[in-house]
N, C-alpha and C positions, 0 to 999 in steps of 0.2 A: 504490499501500498504505500499510493505519495505518502510525505509524510505533511502535507495542507489539505489532504486530505484527512489524517486522522485527524489534524484540527478541527474537522468538520465534523464527526464520528463524536470525537467527544465536548459533552454535555451534563452539565447538570444534573441526574434521572432522579425522577424521586417516585418515582414505579418498578414494584419487582415482583419477580416469581419467585416460586416459594422454589423451587432448586436449587440444591447445594452446590457452590465451586468449590471446581476441582481441589485439592492443594496444591497439585503442580504449576493449578494457572497464580494461585495466591501468590505465592510462594515467586513467579516471575515479576507481578507484578513489584511483588518488595526487592528485587534483585535490582531492579532497575532503579527504584526509588535509592538505595543501596547506592548506587552507583553515584546520585547527583551530585555534581560538584558544591564547594561550601566554601564561605571564607575562608583561607588557611589551609583547609583539607580537613575543618574541623566535625566535622559533622556528626552538627549537636544534635543526633534523633538517635531512639530507638523506637521502637513498632510491637504493642501488643493488637493480634492481631483476635478477636472479639470471633469467634465461629458456634459457640457454646448455647443451647439453645435458651435457655434458660437465664445465665448468665447474660445473653447477647438483648434479650427485651429488657431486663432491668439495666445496661447501659441506654439502652432506647429509648430508652420512658424520661434518662434525666437528659433528650435535645427537644421536651415538646418547652412553646415556649408560654408565657404567660396563659391562662386560664384553657390552659393544653389549644392552643390555636396554630399553631405554627407544627413544624418535621411529624408530623403524626404518621406518617409516610416512613418512619426508621421501621420503627418493626417488623417490615416487611423484608429487607436488607438480609441477606444470611449471612452476611461479616460487616463486624466495623472492626473498623480497622486506628485503632488508638496510634493519634504520633504522641511522643514524650519529647520534651526541645530538655534533651543536654547538656552537661556543662560547656561551650567553648576552649577550642587551647587560650591561654594566657594570652596569647598573640591578637588572636580574633576578639577578645574582650577587653583588654586594652585599646585596640583602636578603633572599638567601635565607639566607647567611652569619651575618645578624643575627634570625634568625629561626629559625634551624637547618631549613630544607627545600630539599629537594633538587628545585625547582622544575623543571629541565628534565628531568628523569624521568615528575611531573607530564604536562608536557605533549607528552612523546613517546609517553604510556598514553591520551593525548587526540585526539591523530595519529595512536597505531596503531588506535584505535576508530572514529574512519570509517572507518577504512582498509576497516574489516574492514565495519561497516554498513555500506559504499556495493560493496564486494566481497556481500553477502546478495541487495543489489539487484538484483544481472549477475546473483545466481541462481549463484557463484559461494558453493565453501567455502573457510575461513583456518582457520588455527591458531597463536596466537601461541607462542615459543619462549624461553625463556629460559635453559634448557640447550643450553650448545654450545661450540667450545670458540675463545671470543673471539680467540685471540689466532690459531691456527691461523687462520681466517676472513678477519681483516683479513690478512695475508701474501697468498690465493687470492686476491683482490677491490682489494690496494694500498691499503688507508684508511692511510695515514699515521699511525702511532705516536701521537700525540698525540692524538687521535680513539678516542672509546669506540664501541663496538656494543653496546646494551642489550637488543635485543629481534631476529628475525629473527618473519616472519610467510610460511606455505607458503599458496602459493592457487592455486584447479582448482575443475575440474566436480568430483562426485561422482557416484560411480552410482545409477543411478538407483532402485535400491535399498537405498541409504544412510538408514536414518530418520532421523529429527529427537528427536533427546530430549528426554525433559520434561523440563522447565526444574525442578529442587530447590534451592527457597533456604530460607534460614529466613523463617519466621513471620512476614508482616509486623508485627506487633506487637510484636516483637523488635526486631524493625530499630529501629524509627523513636520518636522518644518526641520529644515534643509540650513544650516551654519549659523542657524541663532534662531531665539526665537520670535 
């Protein structure tokens, strides 16, 4: 598949079927994520794959918004991947303070997109989730208190009739400038 074609297939999927995801496919997605670049090669991430149904449902329920108005689709996903932010290398940490940039969060965004692109290549749907009760997720998964959980990713097969949505993006000329703002 051509890369730009792959990019059109990757979307935030909010509907899944109950078919389990093969471990080999999950592992290829995790390998793609593991190979992502990071500031000073810090690789400030680790992953928890949550696929045990009872535990997965408990985690899923911690993603519901106020009055359970959004993320109601999450329990449908047979897998939730939890990204843990690990301590970066000292040089990355110092550089981030000097430049006032959160390099580990940028790195986690890159690794998450690598995961999602590989999932799309595998014929799987994903959705990155930033809204969840982090403390409750950490408690459910025994994540040490000093760690941060910045992102969850749902993973699974989407129904055959689930439509690939047209990507609506700002006009190219509005977002691309050459040589100056």
